[in-house]
N, C-alpha and C positions, 0 to 999 in steps of 0.2 A: 711520455707521452699519451695519453688515452684516448679513446673514442672521444672523448671531448672535442676538440680539433674538428674532427670530421660535422659534430651536431652545431659548432659555433660556429664555423665557415660555411657550410655548405648548407644547411639546413633552412636558416634564414633567407639566403638566395632565392631557395627554391621558391620558398613560399611568397617571396616578392616581385621575382620575375619567374614564373614558369616556362614559359618560351624558352628560356635559356638549356632547358633540364637536357636538351638532349644535346648541348653544344658543351660550350666550355665548362659548366660545373658538371656535366658527367666526367667527364674525362677526370675531373681533379677530385670529385668523390671517389670513382673506383679506383685511383693511386690512393690515396688518402686510404679506401678502408684495405686495400693489398697490403700497403703499410702496417695497419692495425692488424692486420692477419700475422706478421712476425714481430709483433712484443713479444716478448716474454717474462714469465714469472722471477721478478726479481730483479728488472732492470734492464734494458738495453734491448734490441735486436738480435734474432737467428735466422740461419737458415729455417726454412721451408718445413725441411723434414727433421729438424731435431729439437730436442723439447729447451734446449736454455739457448742463454743469447753468448754472442761472439763479437768480440770488435767489427771485424770487416764489417756485417751487414748493416752493425750501427753506424759505423762511417759511411758506408754508403745511404743510409735511410737521414740522418742530419745533412749529409752534402744534397739531399733532394730536399727539404723542407729549407735549405738556407737556397736554392733556386727560386721555390716556391716564396720566397719573404714569409716563410711558415714558421719560424724557428719558433719551438714550443717556449711560453715564459716562465714555466716551471721546468728550470734547466738541472737542478740540481740533484735531483736524481741519475740523469744521465751522465752530466760529469763524475759524479762519481763512480759510475760504474765504468765511462770512460779511464780512471784515473788506476781504477785497480783490477782490472783486466786482459792486461799483456797475453797474450795467449801462451808464450814462452814463460814465463813470471810471475801471472798474475793471480787471483782466487780460484780463478778455474784452469789452470794451466793443467795441459795433459801432455806433457813431454819431460822425457828425461834430459839430461844433459847433452850440450849439442853444441857444437863448435861453430855452427853455423848461426850467423848474426844478423836477423831479419831488420832491417833498420827501417823500412818503410813500413812496421808493425808502428814504428815509435810516433811516424811519421801519420799515419794514421791515428792516430789518437792525438796529435798537435793539432792537426788540422782540423778534427772535431773539435773539438775544445775550443778551438778561435771559432768557426762557427758560432758555438755557442759563445762568445765573448768571454770565455773564462781564462786564468791567467796560468800562463804558459814556464814560468820559472822555472819551475821545481824538474821540467827537463834539463836545464842547463847545464847542469856539471855531466848529464852523458853525452848530448850533443857535441857539446866542446870539447870531448877526450876522444870522439871517433877519431881514428887511425883509418892510413889505408888497408884495404885489406887482401892485398896482393899476397898471393901464394900462401891464402888457407886453403887448409886440407878439408876443409867440410864445403868447400867452393869443386872440388872434383874433375878441378880443370888441368890438365898435365902440364901448362907453361905458367900457372901460376895469377893467371889473368882475374881481376879483381871481378865481383857482377858489376857489371854497369850502372843497373837502375839503384843498386843498393849504395856504392859510393856518391852518385848525386843526392844522396839524401841528408850528406853533411850538409852544401851549401844549401839546399833546399829548409831543411831543419832551420837551417840557422838564421835565414829568413825569415823563418816563420817566429822565433826571437826576436827579430831585430837587435842582433848581435852583430859586431865589426867581422866582416870575411877576411881580413889583412893575412891574421898567419896562415891560411889555408891556401890562399890565391893562387901562389907559383905553384903548387904543386897541382890544383884545379885547371888553372889554365897548360901546365903542359897535360899533364893527363886527358884533357879533353881535345887537347890537339892533338895528340897519338890517335885519340878514336875516331877523329873526323877523319870522312871521306872527300873526296874532290868536290864533290857534287852538294857539300856541308852538309850533309846527316852524318850521325853518328851508331857506332855499333859498339860490342863487347869485346871483339878484337881489335888489337892496332889493324890502323888502315897498312900498313905497310905488309901483312901479310895477305892483304884482300879479301873480295865481298863486299856487297853491298851494306847500305845501313839498314838500323829498323824502327819503325814508325815508332814504336814506343822507345824505345832508346833514345831516338831524335827528339820526340817531346821532353823527357827527364832533362835529356841535355843542355835543350833551349832555356829551359825554365830555370836550371842550375846558374847559365850563364848570365843569364837575366838578376840571379840574385848575386852574382857576381860582380855585377855591374856591367857587365862585356856585350855591351853592342856590337851589332857585325857592322865591321869595318870596311868591309871589303863590298860594292853597291853588285858586282857580279854576280858573286859566290850567294848576296843575299837572294838574286834572281834566280840563281839555279837552286835552290834550297826550295824554295817556292815551287817551282816546276818539278821537284822532285816527290815532292810530298803530292802534289794536284794530280800524280803519274800513278801515285797510290790506288788512285779511284778505279776503281771496277764497274763495267756497263750499269749494274743492279743499283747502283748510286754508295755502294757499300766500301769500305777500305780496305786494301790489305795489306800488310806489313813492309814491303817496298816493289818498287817497278818492276814488271815481269822478274816474279820470285822464282828458282828453282825446283823448293820445294813450297808446300802448302799452298799453293794459290786458291786462297779463299779470304773474303769479306769477314770482317767480324766485329762485333760492337766496341772493343776495346781500343781496335785499330784506329774503327772510324771515330771515336770518341779522340784518341790522342791526333791522328790528322787534323781536324778540326782545333783543336786546344792548342796544337804545333802554328797551323796556319793564322791563327791568332794572335797569338803571340808576335808573327811575324806581320799582323795586320795586313793580312789575305783571307781569302775564301775560296770553298773548292770550287775547279773548276766546271761543275755543275751544281750550284746548291740546290736548286730545287730535288734535282734527284735522288742527293745525300738527303735531303728531307725525305724524301718517299719514302727513302730505304729503313729510314728510323721510325715511319708508319708504320712499315712492315713488321718491325719487331714488338708493336703494343697488343698487347694480348687482353681478351675478355674482362679479366681478373684484375686488371688495370696496372699492372707491369710492364716489364719490357723480357723479351729474352735476346741471349747473344746470337741469334740466327730466327731469318724468319722459321714459324712452327715449332718451335722449341719452346717447353716452361719458361715461365717468367723466373728471373732470377734477381735480390738486391743487386748485387754488383751492375749488372745489365741493367738494370733499371736507370739507376745514377749514370751510368754512361750514358743510357740513351737520352735521359733531360737534360742533364749539364750539356751536353751536346747541342740539344735543339735549345737552350738558353745561349749558349755561345752564338749562334747560329742567329740571334733572336729572332726564334722561330716557335716559342712553346706557343702562341698562340693558333699556330695552324695544325693545332691540336681541336681545336674547339669545333670544326666542322667535317675534319675527317672521320670514317668510319672506322669501326675499332677493329683490326684482324680479328675474326671471331678462330682462333687457333682449336684444328682439329685436336679433339681430347683423344688420345692413345687409348682403347679399352685396356682393360686390366687382361693382365695373362688367365686365360686358364689353368686357374688350381687343382683341376679336379685332376684325383689320381698322382699328384707331385706330393714327395714325402721332404721332407729339410734333412740333411746331412752334413756332414764336417767333414770340410779340407784344408790341410796344413799346409801350405807353402815354404819351400824350401824349409823343412825341418831338417834334424842334424840327417846325415846319410853316411854314416860312417861310424865306426866303433861298433858297440855291438849290436847284431840284428833282432837277437833273444831279446833283450830288451826294448830295444825301439815294437817290438811285435809286442808286446808284453803293453806298454804305454798305451801302443792302439789301442787294443781289449778294454784298457781300465778306465780311459777318457775318450772311449767312444769316437776314437777318430777315423773317418772309411776311408779317406782319401789320402795317403802321407806324399808329400810330396819331396824327395830325397835331395839334397843341396849337397852338388860338386861331389856326388857320389862316382861310383863306376859299375858297370852293367852289373858283375860277379855281385858285387853286395846289394845292388836290387833283387836277383834275381834269390839269393840266399833269403832274403828278407821276405820275398812271397814265399816262398817255399816252404819256411817256416811257417807264413801263418796259413796258406793251406792246410799245411799237415795238423795243427793246433783248432784249426774252423774257426777263426776268429778276419771276422770280414770287414778287413780293410786294405786296400789295393797302392802299390807304391811304384810313385812313376819318377822320373827326373823333374827335376826344378832347381837350375843352377843360377849361381850370378857367375859375369863372365870375368873372374878376377884378371888381372893386370890388360884387360881389354878397351880399348876406348873407341870412340868416333869424332867426326872432324864434321863440325857443321860450318862452313865457311863463313865468316866474319865474327860468329860466334866463338869459336876455339875449340878445343878438343875436349870432351868429353868423359869420364867412366860412372857408371852404378846406375848407367842407364839400359843396361843392356841385360837384364835377366830375363830366363826363357825356361817354360817347362814345355818337357813333353813325351810321350806315351815312355812306357819302360826301356823299353829293347832299342827306344830310336838311336839314343846314345849322340847327342847332338851336341858339337861342339864349334864355335863360330873359331875362325882362323885370323878375322883382322886385326888388326890395331893400327889406331887411328888414320883406317881410310874415314872416305865419306859418307855419309850417310848414303848417299845413293848407292852408291858399293854394295856397301853392310846391309840395304836392301834387295838387292840384286844378289847376292851371292850367298848368303842367311836367312834372312826373314823371311823370301818368300818361299825358299824351301821348308823351311822350319812351317811354315804357315798350311803348306801343301799334306805334308808328315803328320796335321793334325794338334801342332807346337801350339804353342802361343809367345807373346811376347811382353813384359810386363817392365813398367816403368818402377821402377825402385826410387827414387828421389830426385831433382834436381832443384834449387834454390835459385834457376835461376829463368823466372818467367817468363822473359823474351824467347827462350830458348825453348823451354819445354812447352808454350802455346803453337811454338812452329812446329815442333817432331809429333807431337799430339794432333794436331788439325792436321798431317799429312799423312798421320796413320787410320785416320777417319775416313778420310778419302781413298786411299792408296793402300791401305794395309801397313800393320807395322803393331803397334801397340793394344794389346787387345785387353789391358785394365788395367788401373791405376793401384798403385800400393799406398794404403793411407795407414792402418795401424802398424807399429813394427815394432818391436820388441818395448824399449822404452817412449817411444816416439807415438804422436800423431799429427802425421804431415796436414793433414787435412785441416789443424789448427792453427801451426805456424808455417805454413804454404796454402793460405786460404782463396786461393786463387786456383788452385785444385777442382774446389767446390764448381768451378762455372762449365767443369766436364761431366758432372754427375749425370746429367740426362744422357750423354753418350759413348760413357763409356763405364763397366762396371769395377765398383771398387773393390780391393780384395785386403786381408792381415796379411804381411808377408814376415813371417816366422827370423827369415835370413839368420839361421842356426850360427853360432860359431863355437869353437870346439869341435872336440871329436865325438863327446857321447849322449845318445840320446838321454841317459839318464839325468845327468847335470842341466840338461835344457828344458827338464820337466815342468819349472814353476813358466816357463813361457807359453808352455804347449796349452797349462790351464789359463793362463792369462788372456789369451785370445785368440779367436779362430776365425774361417769364413766358412760360409753357412751358404748352401746351394739346394736349390728346389729342382729334383729330378724324379722319376719313376722307379731307376735301381741305382746304386750308390757307385756307377763305374765310370772312367772317365770319360768314356765319351758323353756321358750323363753330365758330368761337372762343365767337358766342353761345351755340349750346347745348354747350359745355362749359363755360361761364361756369357756365349754369343747374345743370347736376349734377356742378359741383364737379369737375371735369375739369380744373383746371388746377394751377399751381405757380409760385411766384414761386421766385428762383433769383437767388443772386449768388457769383463765386467772382471776389474782387479782394485789393487789399491788406488793405480796411476787413476783410472776414471773414479777414483771415492766409493769405488764399489755399487755405481750405478750403472745401469748397461750404456753402452755408448754403440748406436748401430748405425752404418755408414752405408750409404748407396740404395740398387736396386728401384728396379722400373716399378711403375705407379703399383700402388698395392702389396708389393714384397714383404715390404718393411712391415705392414700391418700382418699380412700372413705369415709370417716365421715370428712373429710374437704371439699373435692367437693359438699357436705348436708350441710355447714355450718350455712345460712342460716333457714337452722330448726330447730335448736336445740342449736345455741348459743344463752345467755342468755347475752347477753351486746352486744350494738349500739355504735354507734359512740362515740369517745372518752371515750368508757367503760362506759357510762353509762348502770346502771341496767336496762334490760326491765322486767317491772309488778313487781319491786318491791313495794312491800306496806310497805304505811308508817304506818299502825298501824292497829288492830287486833280489832274487836267488835263483844265479844262473849256474847250472852245470858245464863244466867247460871238459872237452877231451882233446886230446893231437889235431886232429883233422879242423876242429874250430876257428880259424886262418884269423878270423875277423874278432876272436877276443882277448882280451888281453888277459894276462896270467894262462895262460895256455899252455898244457903239460907236455911231458914230452912222452909220457905215457899214466895211463889209469883215469883217474878222475881227479878235476880242482872244483872245489864248490864255491863260487865269488858272490857273496852278499854285498851290494851296497846300499847305503840309508841315507835317507831322507837328510839335507842340508838349508840351511834357509837360503843359501845364494841363490841371486836370479844371474841371468847368460854366461853360462857356463863357471857356476861352480862359485866363488870363492866368498865366503860367507862361516856361517859355522854349522855342528852338526845340531839337529833339533831330535835325534832318533840314534838311540844306539841298539847293540847287540847284545843282549843279556844272558842269550843260552842259544845253543844251537846241537840238534842231534840228530839220527841217522838211524831211523829202525828202531828207535827209540832209546838209542846208546849215544851220553856224549860225545862231541866234539872237542876238539881242540882247535882252534885259531889262531889266525896273528891277524892282525892292526896293521895294513899298508896305506903309506900317505906318500905322494907322488909330491913334488912341488917346481914350480918352474926358475929359473932364475932370479926372480925377482922374490923369491919366498912365498909365496901366492899358492896354496895349494890347489891344486888341478885334477886329483882324483885321490879319491880314497875310500876304501872298503877291507872287510874281514875277509879272511882265504883260510879254507881248508885242504890240504892234499892228499890225495889217497890213491895213490900210486901202486899199491897193489890190492885195490878194492877187486872182490869177487865179479863174477857176474851174476846178474838178479835184479830182483825189485828192490828197489828204496821208497824210500819216505823221508826227504828233511825238512824238519821241522826247525823255524827260528823264534825265536821269545824276542821280540822289541818294547825297548823301553822309549814313550815321550819323553824327553830330558827337560820340556816344561810343563806336563802336569802330571808324571810317573805312572801314567796310563799305560796297562802292557796289553801286547795282541800278537796275537799269532800268524804265523802264515807258513803254507807247507810247499815243498815243490816232491812230485813226485814222479819217479824217471826210471829206467830200465837201462841194466847197463850191457851190453853184450860186443867185448870188444870183438870179435871176429865179424860184426857187421859194420866195425869201422866208427860209430858214432854212438853215443847214448840217445837212446827214444822215448820221449816221456808220452807218459800216458796220458797226462792234464797239465 
């Protein structure tokens, strides 16, 4: 749909009825203009800060047009886009293999096509094959609870297909009963474990019950449930996720939409309908769209939720006379004196500190977050960097392995507690399965006070994610959200994360696996986080994070060598792009700048972090480039042709280590010089590309002084 809708519908009415220009025609024209700005080349709609279309904004826009009875006549381009752009497996996918099955993305495809009156038969095989997702590892819930919202997609999508629910009715009857609270609401964890319901889960539970043709049989429970939903309404008219919540005491358009839709399914209305409508009006921005919260910029999903909520309340006409909320546009940051620097969160924090420093230097990494390292390793790496005058700062950037946090009513979750801290802080969470409140008091607050920060790695449970992010925004907690994450782009297949891009910064998370930095080179090249600061210091990076002056960037095969940039306050993406020649790590045809072919490391007995450490004398280790990603497997693409020291040939042996499955975990050429004399040496390696046969030479110059206890490099 192009601007033709705006012209064909609104302009004739403006000519015939100019008096209405400040009333109903204005808001519709503004809304259609907002929609028009979200159109992307190639079909579909996308987010304001992205160059391409995505399923979720497209779903939102079609939902809006359906509510306005303005679904475009020319539907085929949209239908084709929706069918071919599932974010995890479609033409525009930006995700590697993942155990996470986001069934709501299929629902968005199907519901969008249903609004467009398209055939849904192609989805039958997949939907009918869906099985319960309990004990799915990628849910990261230690009891094995499936994600309630995702489970509900099975009966809901079967309903869209208009197929029998009979074969799954028994399972869902039991499952829904186990998740239903005494007040009639639903949540992720079994009711036996305690905790109240959640309004998002309650809506999807009620919709699933409708599709299963399960009408409420207990009038008293129906009344109790209606009162429970009504009690989620706050003083400003919006709804929160449950009455009197323990955490995340805030309203949100998604909650308000879910409450209104739930009440509608139960033939009820909010206790204060007029105040609810006024709250929805407060989200209306002068660009024609709606925001998640008053004062924030518009988003496609927030706009759909608001329009659909007003339609459900039979209150769209209330926009005819209401004054549009003129959102205070945030001034662009003052970029004067700010430069673009690189930080890698959760890069390798073990193995060879020598190679880590070399990679930071050659790949122009200004801040290196060390994953699950110890203070001694960080201190050694920083000492080497300082002595070589390599401008990199090492700091703590960990994942809390084996630790989990309980959110009552939801379950107990891991993979949500990644954190950073200054190099010498050595922070470690000691809670396991404790409540969010306890975790906040004993770890998060001290972490923030010590100039640390908490990063949300991932959760595929949207209701849980919204709660802990909202709580963090209000009372401290998560400082940033992981989006680009080695073979993943979480913002693509967890699209609800984009609703927080105006409130929390987006980062790229390395999440290094394995021991050696060298075997993580492909990931260090693929994506990174860029931040704006006056100097490339840890404090400068933290200030940038506080003011959302950073962006996550990917440019690799996963993005089809197109630059993907996510997050940042108003104007940050544009400013960073204007400085691309200063920070881009690729050249024409996406060739990587300064990508090292090999790493020559001179090792002595005191070098305790190095592999192949000698008892005496010196060992020289050469690791060459391999094609593998995510800690090694693949094949060698560079080999060592010749090695000399002070011009004399050296005999080397090839060492290859494998794990129990026969997968290569390390490979290097090794020279042992136990009787080397003290003095100055130049090691030269002639390397050959196994792809092109090109020969390249690299050198390492060092001084050997055994009395000093270690080799002293000159460069």
